[in-house]
Each structure stands twice: as C-alpha cells, then as structure tokens.
N, C-alpha and C positions, 0 to 999 in steps of 0.2 A: 522402886524406892519413891516415896512420896516427896513432893516438892516442899522444902522446909524454909523457903525464903520468908522473912518476916515482912518485908515491904516489896511491893510489886510496882512496876511501871505500867502505864495505861494498857499497852497491848497484852501484857501478861495477865493483868486483872480481867480484861475483856475475855481472854481465852479461858480463864478459870470459870467465869460466869457463863461461858458459851454464848456471848453476845458480841456485836461489833464494837469497835472502838468508838464509832459515832454514837451508838446507843449508850455506851459507858459515859461519854462526854455529856450526853443529855441528862443522865442520872446525876452526874456531878453538878451540873448547872442548876438542876432542880433541888439540890440539897438532899437527895435521897441516899447519897453515898458520901461518907466522910473521907476527906483526903488531906494530905499534907502537901502544902505548896512550898516549893523551894525556888523562889524567884518567880518571874512572870510566866515561865513556860514549863518548868519541871514540876511534875505532879507524881507523888507516891501514894499508893493505897496500901494500908496495912491488911494483913491477912485477917486480923480481928474485925476490921471494918467490913470486909467481904462476908465473914461469917455472920455478923450482925445483920447485914443487909439480907442475906439468904434466909436467916432465921425469921425475919419479919414477914417474908412472903411464902415460906414453906407451907404453912397451914392452907393458904389459898391454893397453892399448886396441888396439894394433896386432897383438895376437895373439902377442906374444913370450913368452919364458919368465917364470915368476913366481918 
C-alpha cells in the first residue's frame, strides 16, 4: 500500500528522497525545497513539493540535458 500522507515531517521526507535529514535541511536552507513552517522548529513538507523537487532533477539523473 503506497504512503498517502499529504504532509511529511523532515525524517519522513528525507526517507522518501533517500537522503539524510542533514542533506534535506541543506536543501531547505538553500530554498531548493518548499516547506511549511509551523513555529520556529516544526517543518512540514508536502508530497507535492517533493514531487516538484524530484521532477526538476529527474532529467539530470536520467542523463538528460542540463
């Protein structure tokens, strides 16, 4: 059964992308990944934002034009 959560916390999003939470935090800090901030520490990442992020880099990973 596929994961159907609409919003993910940082460790879940990192797991979905197969990267470390530290790398995810770096992507967030660089503005590469859109997030929802709920207060100073709580961060949610929408599945749509993850899909958009992956979509931007999928051609590069597949050997497409840069």
